[in-house]
C-alpha positions as CSV (number, residue, x, y, z in Angstrom):
1,M,28.8,-0.7,27.2
2,Q,31.3,-3.7,27.0
3,K,33.8,-4.0,24.6
4,N,32.3,-7.3,23.4
5,V,29.1,-6.1,22.6
6,I,30.3,-3.5,20.0
7,D,32.6,-6.5,18.8
8,E,29.2,-8.5,18.6
9,L,27.7,-5.7,16.7
10,V,30.8,-5.3,13.9
11,K,30.5,-9.2,13.7
12,V,26.3,-8.9,12.7
13,L,26.3,-5.7,11.2
14,G,30.0,-5.2,9.5
15,K,31.9,-1.9,10.8
16,D,30.0,0.5,8.5
17,N,26.7,-0.1,10.0
18,V,28.7,0.3,14.0
19,I,28.9,4.5,14.6
20,T,30.5,5.0,17.5
21,Q,31.7,8.6,16.8
22,H,31.3,10.7,19.3
23,E,30.3,13.6,16.1
24,D,28.5,11.1,15.3
25,L,26.9,9.6,17.8
26,L,25.5,13.4,19.1
27,C,22.8,13.8,16.2
28,Y,21.2,10.9,17.4
29,S,21.4,12.6,20.9
30,F,17.3,14.4,21.0
31,D,14.4,14.0,17.8
32,A,12.3,17.3,17.3
33,T,10.7,17.6,20.7
34,P,12.5,21.0,22.5
35,D,12.8,20.8,26.0
36,M,14.0,16.8,26.4
37,P,17.1,16.0,28.5
38,Q,19.5,14.5,26.1
39,K,21.9,11.9,26.5
40,L,24.5,10.1,24.3
41,P,24.1,6.4,22.6
42,E,26.9,4.3,23.2
43,V,26.3,3.4,19.6
44,V,24.1,3.6,16.6
45,V,23.5,-0.1,14.2
46,T,22.4,1.3,10.7
47,P,20.9,-3.0,10.3
48,G,19.7,-3.6,6.7
49,S,17.1,-6.1,7.8
50,T,14.4,-8.4,9.6
51,E,17.8,-11.2,10.8
52,K,20.0,-8.8,10.9
53,V,17.9,-6.4,13.5
54,A,16.6,-9.6,15.4
55,E,20.9,-10.1,16.3
56,V,20.8,-7.5,16.9
57,V,17.8,-7.0,20.1
58,K,19.5,-11.0,20.9
59,I,23.1,-9.2,21.9
60,A,20.8,-6.5,23.5
61,Q,19.2,-8.7,25.6
62,K,22.8,-11.3,26.9
63,Y,24.5,-7.9,27.6
64,N,21.3,-6.6,29.4
65,V,21.8,-3.3,27.2
66,P,18.2,-1.3,26.1
67,V,17.6,0.0,22.5
68,Y,15.8,2.9,20.8
69,P,14.5,1.9,17.7
70,R,14.5,5.3,15.1
71,G,13.6,6.5,12.3
72,S,13.7,10.4,11.2
73,G,13.7,11.5,14.8
74,T,10.3,13.7,13.5
75,N,8.7,13.0,16.4
76,L,6.5,15.3,19.1
77,S,6.7,13.1,22.1
78,G,10.6,12.7,22.7
79,G,10.1,9.4,21.4
80,T,13.5,8.3,20.3
81,V,15.7,10.1,22.6
82,P,18.4,7.2,24.0
83,V,17.9,7.8,27.9
84,K,20.3,5.3,29.6
85,N,22.5,5.5,26.5
86,G,22.6,2.3,25.3
87,I,22.1,1.2,21.5
88,V,20.0,3.3,18.8
89,L,18.6,1.2,16.1
90,S,18.4,3.0,12.9
91,L,15.7,1.9,10.5
92,L,16.8,4.0,7.9
93,Q,18.3,1.4,5.4
94,M,15.4,-0.3,5.6
95,N,13.8,1.8,2.9
96,S,11.9,-0.4,0.5
97,I,8.2,-0.7,-0.7
98,L,8.0,-4.6,-1.0
99,E,4.4,-4.4,-2.8
100,V,1.9,-2.5,-3.9
101,D,-0.8,-4.8,-4.4
102,A,-2.9,-2.5,-6.3
103,E,-6.0,-5.1,-7.2
104,N,-5.9,-5.7,-3.4
105,L,-6.3,-2.1,-2.1
106,N,-3.2,-2.7,-0.3
107,A,0.8,-1.9,0.2
108,T,3.5,-3.6,2.2
109,V,6.8,-1.9,2.8
110,Q,9.9,-2.0,5.3
111,P,9.6,0.5,8.4
112,G,12.5,3.0,6.5
113,V,10.2,4.3,3.6
114,I,8.4,8.2,3.8
115,I,5.7,7.9,3.8
116,Q,5.3,10.8,0.6
117,E,7.6,8.0,-1.2
118,L,4.9,5.6,-0.4
119,N,2.1,8.3,-1.9
120,N,4.1,8.5,-4.7
121,A,4.3,5.0,-5.5
122,V,1.1,4.0,-5.3
123,A,-0.6,7.5,-7.3
124,P,-0.7,5.9,-11.0
125,H,-2.8,3.0,-9.2
126,G,-5.4,5.9,-8.5
127,L,-4.6,4.9,-4.7
128,I,-3.8,7.0,-1.6
129,Y,-2.2,6.0,2.1
130,P,-4.0,8.8,3.9
131,P,-2.5,9.0,6.8
132,D,-0.7,12.3,6.0
133,P,1.5,14.3,9.2
134,G,3.1,17.3,8.5
135,T,6.3,16.3,8.1
136,V,4.7,13.7,5.8
137,G,7.5,14.1,3.4
138,T,10.7,13.2,6.0
139,A,8.5,10.8,8.8
140,T,8.8,7.4,7.9
141,M,6.3,4.6,7.8
142,G,8.0,3.5,10.9
143,G,7.7,6.1,13.7
144,S,4.2,7.1,11.4
145,V,3.2,3.3,13.1
146,S,5.4,3.3,16.4
147,E,3.2,6.6,17.5
148,S,0.2,6.1,15.3
149,S,0.5,9.4,13.9
150,G,-2.6,12.0,12.6
151,G,-2.3,15.1,9.7
152,L,-4.5,17.1,7.8
153,R,-6.8,14.4,6.4
154,G,-7.4,13.0,9.8
155,L,-11.2,14.6,9.6
156,K,-12.3,12.2,7.1
157,Y,-9.7,9.5,6.8
158,G,-7.9,9.0,10.3
159,V,-5.0,8.2,12.3
160,T,-2.8,5.7,11.4
161,K,-4.2,2.7,13.1
162,D,-6.9,2.8,10.9
163,Y,-5.1,1.7,8.3
164,I,-2.3,-1.0,9.6
165,M,-3.8,-4.6,8.5
166,G,-0.2,-6.5,9.1
167,L,3.2,-5.9,11.1
168,E,6.5,-8.0,11.0
169,L,8.8,-7.1,13.9
170,V,11.1,-8.3,16.7
171,L,10.0,-8.7,20.5
172,S,12.4,-7.8,23.2
173,D,14.6,-12.0,23.2
174,G,14.9,-11.2,19.4
175,R,11.8,-13.4,18.2
176,V,10.1,-12.7,15.1
177,A,6.4,-11.9,15.5
178,K,3.9,-11.7,12.5
179,F,0.2,-10.2,13.1
180,G,-2.3,-10.0,10.2
181,G,-1.8,-9.1,6.6
182,K,-3.7,-8.7,3.4
183,T,-7.5,-10.0,4.0
184,V,-10.4,-7.3,4.7
185,K,-11.1,-8.9,7.3
186,N,-9.4,-10.4,10.6
187,V,-10.9,-11.2,13.6
188,T,-8.9,-13.9,14.8
189,A,-7.8,-14.2,19.1
190,Y,-6.2,-10.5,20.4
191,D,-6.2,-7.3,18.5
192,L,-2.4,-7.5,18.2
193,V,-1.9,-5.8,15.0
194,K,-3.7,-2.2,17.3
195,L,-2.0,-3.2,20.5
196,F,1.7,-2.8,18.5
197,T,0.7,0.4,16.3
198,G,1.1,3.4,18.3
199,S,3.0,1.1,20.8
200,E,6.0,3.7,20.6
201,G,8.7,1.3,20.1
202,T,8.6,-0.7,23.5
203,L,6.5,-3.8,22.9
204,G,8.4,-4.7,19.2
205,I,10.3,-2.9,16.7
206,L,8.4,-2.7,14.0
207,T,10.5,-4.8,10.2
208,K,8.1,-4.9,7.6
209,I,4.4,-2.8,7.5
210,T,1.2,-3.7,5.5
211,V,-1.3,-1.2,5.1
212,R,-4.7,-0.4,3.9
213,L,-5.0,1.8,0.6
214,I,-8.0,3.5,-0.7
215,P,-8.7,5.1,-4.1
216,A,-7.8,8.7,-4.3
217,P,-11.0,11.4,-4.4
218,E,-11.9,12.2,-8.3
219,T,-12.3,16.3,-6.7
220,R,-12.1,18.4,-4.2
221,E,-12.1,21.6,-3.9
222,T,-10.1,23.9,-1.5
223,M,-11.3,27.5,0.5
224,S,-10.3,29.6,3.3
225,A,-11.7,31.4,6.1
226,S,-11.0,34.3,7.9
227,F,-13.4,35.3,11.0
228,H,-12.5,37.9,13.1
229,S,-13.2,36.2,16.3
230,L,-12.0,32.7,17.8
231,S,-15.6,31.7,18.4
232,D,-17.5,32.4,14.8
233,A,-14.5,30.1,13.4
234,S,-15.1,27.8,15.8
235,N,-18.7,27.2,15.7
236,T,-18.3,27.3,12.1
237,V,-16.6,23.8,12.2
238,I,-19.2,22.5,15.1
239,E,-22.0,23.5,12.1
240,I,-19.8,21.8,9.2
241,I,-20.0,18.2,10.8
242,K,-23.5,18.9,11.8
243,N,-25.1,19.9,9.2
244,K,-23.5,16.1,8.0
245,V,-20.9,17.4,6.1
246,I,-17.6,15.8,6.6
247,P,-13.9,17.4,4.7
248,A,-11.2,16.1,4.1
249,T,-9.1,18.5,6.3
250,M,-10.6,21.5,8.1
251,E,-7.6,23.0,10.1
252,I,-7.9,26.6,12.5
253,M,-4.8,29.1,12.8
254,D,-5.4,31.8,15.5
255,Q,-3.8,35.2,14.7
256,V,-0.4,35.0,15.8
257,T,-0.1,32.0,14.0
258,I,-1.5,33.5,10.8
259,K,0.7,36.9,10.7
260,T,3.8,34.6,11.6
261,V,3.3,32.2,9.0
262,E,3.1,35.1,6.5
263,N,5.9,36.7,7.1
264,H,7.8,33.1,6.6
265,C,5.6,32.4,3.4
266,K,4.3,35.3,2.5
267,I,1.6,34.1,0.4
268,G,-1.6,37.1,1.5
269,L,-2.9,35.5,4.6
270,P,-5.6,37.4,6.3
271,V,-2.8,39.4,9.2
272,E,-5.8,41.4,10.7
273,A,-8.2,38.1,10.7
274,K,-8.7,36.8,14.6
275,A,-8.9,33.1,13.2
276,M,-8.2,31.7,9.6
277,L,-10.3,27.9,8.8
278,L,-8.3,26.1,5.9
279,I,-11.6,23.8,4.4
280,E,-11.5,21.3,1.2
281,V,-14.3,18.7,0.4
282,D,-13.3,15.5,-1.6
283,G,-15.4,13.2,-3.6
284,I,-17.4,12.7,-6.8
285,P,-17.9,16.2,-7.8
286,E,-21.9,15.9,-7.1
287,V,-21.0,15.9,-3.9
288,V,-18.4,17.8,-3.4
289,K,-19.8,20.9,-5.5
290,K,-23.1,20.4,-3.0
291,E,-20.6,20.2,0.3
292,A,-18.6,23.2,-0.8
293,E,-22.2,25.1,-1.2
294,K,-22.9,23.8,2.4
295,V,-19.6,24.7,3.8
296,L,-19.8,28.3,2.2
297,E,-23.6,29.1,3.0
298,I,-22.2,28.0,7.6
299,V,-18.7,30.8,6.8
300,K,-20.8,33.7,6.0
301,K,-23.6,32.7,8.6
302,N,-21.3,32.9,11.3
303,N,-19.9,35.8,9.4
304,G,-16.2,34.8,7.8
305,E,-15.3,35.7,4.3
306,V,-14.2,33.3,2.1
307,K,-11.5,32.4,-0.5
308,M,-11.3,29.7,-2.7
309,A,-8.9,28.1,-4.1
310,R,-8.8,29.0,-8.3
311,D,-6.3,26.1,-9.4
312,S,-3.8,23.7,-8.1
313,N,-1.0,26.6,-6.6
314,E,-3.2,28.2,-4.7
315,R,-4.1,24.8,-3.0
316,D,-0.6,23.6,-2.7
317,D,0.3,27.4,-1.5
318,L,-2.6,27.0,1.1
319,W,-1.5,23.7,2.8
320,Q,1.9,24.3,2.4
321,A,1.0,27.8,4.7
322,R,-0.8,24.7,7.1
323,R,2.1,22.9,6.9
324,D,4.5,25.5,7.5
325,A,3.1,27.3,10.8
326,L,5.5,25.6,13.2
327,P,8.6,25.9,11.1
328,A,7.1,30.0,10.8
329,L,6.5,30.1,14.6
330,A,10.9,28.3,15.4
331,Q,11.8,31.6,13.9
332,V,10.0,34.0,16.3
333,K,12.1,31.9,19.2
334,P,14.2,29.3,19.1
335,T,12.2,27.1,21.5
336,T,8.9,26.0,20.0
337,V,7.1,23.9,22.8
338,L,4.2,22.0,20.2
339,E,1.7,20.2,22.6
340,D,-0.9,18.2,21.4
341,A,-4.2,18.7,23.8
342,T,-7.4,16.7,22.1
343,V,-11.4,17.7,22.8
344,P,-14.5,16.4,21.6
345,R,-15.3,19.0,19.2
346,N,-17.8,20.8,21.0
347,K,-15.6,22.4,23.4
348,L,-13.6,23.5,20.8
349,T,-14.0,27.2,21.7
350,D,-13.5,26.5,25.3
351,I,-10.1,24.7,24.6
352,I,-9.2,28.0,22.5
353,S,-10.3,30.1,25.8
354,V,-8.0,28.0,27.4
355,F,-4.3,28.6,25.7
356,E,-5.6,32.4,25.2
357,E,-6.4,32.0,29.0
358,V,-2.8,30.8,30.1
359,A,-1.2,32.5,27.9
360,E,-2.0,36.3,29.8
361,K,-1.8,34.2,32.7
362,Y,1.4,32.9,32.6
363,N,2.5,35.8,29.9
364,L,4.2,34.1,27.3
365,T,3.2,33.8,23.5
366,I,1.5,30.7,21.9
367,G,0.7,30.6,18.6
368,T,-2.6,27.8,18.0
369,F,-2.9,25.6,14.7
370,G,-4.2,22.5,14.3
371,H,-6.7,20.3,13.1
372,A,-10.1,21.9,14.3
373,G,-12.5,19.3,12.5
374,D,-11.5,16.7,15.4
375,G,-10.6,18.8,18.3
376,N,-6.9,18.0,18.3
377,M,-4.9,21.6,18.3
378,H,-1.9,22.1,19.0
379,P,-0.7,25.5,21.4
380,T,2.7,25.8,20.2
381,I,4.3,28.0,23.0
382,I,7.6,30.2,21.1
383,T,10.2,30.5,23.9
384,D,13.8,30.2,24.5
385,E,14.9,26.9,27.0
386,R,17.7,29.0,28.0
387,D,15.8,30.6,30.3
388,K,15.1,28.9,33.1
389,E,12.5,31.5,34.6
390,E,10.4,31.7,31.4
391,M,10.7,28.0,31.6
392,E,9.2,27.4,34.5
393,R,6.2,29.7,33.6
394,V,6.1,26.6,30.5
395,H,5.9,23.6,32.3
396,K,3.0,25.4,34.3
397,A,1.2,26.5,31.8
398,V,0.9,23.3,29.3
399,E,-0.2,21.1,32.7
400,E,-2.7,23.5,33.5
401,I,-3.9,22.7,29.8
402,F,-4.0,19.4,29.9
403,E,-5.8,19.3,33.5
404,K,-7.9,21.6,32.0
405,T,-8.4,19.1,27.8
406,L,-8.7,16.1,30.3
407,A,-11.4,18.2,32.8
408,M,-13.4,18.6,29.3
409,G,-13.4,14.6,28.4
410,G,-10.4,15.1,25.6
411,T,-7.7,13.4,25.9
412,L,-3.1,14.0,25.9
413,T,-3.1,13.9,22.9
414,G,-4.4,13.1,19.1
415,E,-1.4,12.7,17.6
416,H,1.5,12.7,18.7
417,G,2.4,10.1,21.2
418,I,3.4,10.1,25.1
419,G,6.8,9.1,24.5
420,M,8.9,11.9,27.3
421,A,7.0,14.3,27.6
422,K,3.8,13.1,28.9
423,A,4.6,10.5,30.6
424,K,4.4,12.3,34.0
425,F,0.7,12.9,32.9
426,L,-0.1,10.0,31.6
427,E,-1.9,8.3,35.0
428,W,-4.2,12.0,35.4
429,E,-6.4,9.9,31.9
430,L,-6.1,6.1,32.3
431,G,-5.7,6.9,36.5
432,E,-3.8,4.3,38.3
433,T,-5.6,1.1,37.4
434,G,-5.0,2.0,33.9
435,L,-1.2,2.5,34.0
436,D,-1.2,-0.9,36.1
437,V,-2.5,-2.5,32.5
438,L,-0.2,-0.7,30.8
439,Q,2.8,-1.8,33.0
440,K,1.5,-5.3,33.2
441,I,1.5,-5.6,29.2
442,K,4.8,-4.4,28.9
443,K,6.3,-6.5,31.4
444,A,4.6,-9.2,30.0
445,I,5.7,-8.7,26.1
446,D,9.1,-6.8,27.6
447,P,10.1,-8.3,31.1
448,K,13.8,-6.6,31.0
449,N,12.8,-3.2,29.8
450,I,15.2,-4.0,26.9
451,L,13.1,-1.8,24.3
452,N,12.6,2.7,24.6
453,P,13.0,2.7,28.2
454,G,12.1,5.8,29.7
455,K,9.3,5.9,27.8
456,M,5.4,5.8,28.7
457,R,5.8,5.7,32.0
458,F,8.4,2.2,31.5
459,D,11.0,3.7,33.7
460,W,12.5,0.4,35.4
461,G,15.5,-1.8,33.1
462,P,19.1,-1.9,32.2
463,E,20.8,1.0,34.5
464,N,23.2,1.6,31.7
465,E,24.6,5.3,32.4
C-alpha cells in the first residue's frame, strides 16, 4: 500500500483511529469462520461517523484499494476476511442507538450497536426486535443486516430482512445514499432496502439502520422433548406446523450435540436421547395455553417425553444450552466446520439422514443442531484443520451435503450468508444466469470491486497483494 494512503487516512481520521501495528492487524485477519485463508490487512480504520466513513471510501477509490467493512467478526461465512490486504473498516465505534420511536414501533441505530443492547433499550417500552442470532450478545446490527441473519425466533418472526425499514449507507465512490424510512408502507421504485440487506458489504457500507419493532409477547411456555429416534423428532416438527401451531422457537439437537452440551453446561439434558426438541410458544395467555396443549399432545403421539420449564431460570437454562451448542462442540476438537443447509420442513428427516450417512461415509463426527421449525439445520463437523487428510474428507462431506440439500429443493444458506465459505457453490443454486444477474448488479454499483472483494464470487478488482 502506498504511504500516501496511510497519510491521508491519518489526516482524515486522526492517528488514534488508524491502526498499522502488526500484532493489532493480526486480530482483523480472520473472523469466526474456520478453515478460511488468512491475510493481514495493511491498515485498520475506526471512523466514528458517516462522514468519516465516506472519506475513507473516497481515499480507497482514489488509490484503488479494497475496503472490508467489519463489525464484531462473529459471522460464519468468511464474510469479513481481507483476502486482498487493503483496509479493514471497523464500525464498532459507531455504536449509538439514535432513536427509539415507541409510538411508531421503530428504532434507528448505528451499525456498531450490539443486538442485545437494542433489545435492552426497547424492553421498557414493551417492545422487542425479534431477530435473535446465537451471538446476540456480541453481534452488531450492521453485521446482522449485512448477512440478513436469522436465529432462534426465525420460525415465527422471520429473519433480519423482515425488520429493516430504512438504511443509510456509503457507496463505493464515497457518496451517501438513503433508502426507505419510518413509514409502515413504502413501495417507491425498486426495493433497495432489501437489495442492500444481505449484500454482505459488497454493495455499500451501512452507517444508519431503521428497524421495525413489535410488541413483546405477554407470556410464553417453554418445554423440552426427548426422543429415541430422529424420525420421531422430525415428524413432531412437521405435525406441529400441520396443526397450525407456529411456535416462536422450535430447535433440535442430535445425540452428539446433546452429550457435548450436557458435558459443557451440566443442566440435566437427556444424554440417552437420539434427539431433543426445544419448543417455545408465546403470545396472549389463552392462545399460549391452547397451543402448548396441542404441542404436548403431538409430542406424546410421536413417542416423545416432555419436560416443561417451571420458571424463568429453567427456561433460560434451556436456551443457554442451545446457544452453547457451537462453543461446546468446539471443545471436542479445535476446528468446527458449521454449515447452514436449509430444506423445506417436510424434508427434515431426509436431510438429517444425509448428515448421518455423510458422517459414516467420510469417517467424521458430525453434531447436528438447528432451527428445526424452519428447516434451517447446522451440521457441524468436529475436526482439526491441521490434519490435512481429514480436512480433505471434510471438504468432500460439505460438498455432498450441499449437493443433496439443493436436490431436496433447499438452499445453501438460511441465515449465515455466502461470503467466502460458500462462494464456489453459488452457481449450483442460482445457475449461470442467476450468477450473471448478481455480477451485473455488483458491477453497476461497485465497478472496481472496492467493497469486500473476494466474497460471493465477486473476485475481480484490486490486486493489492
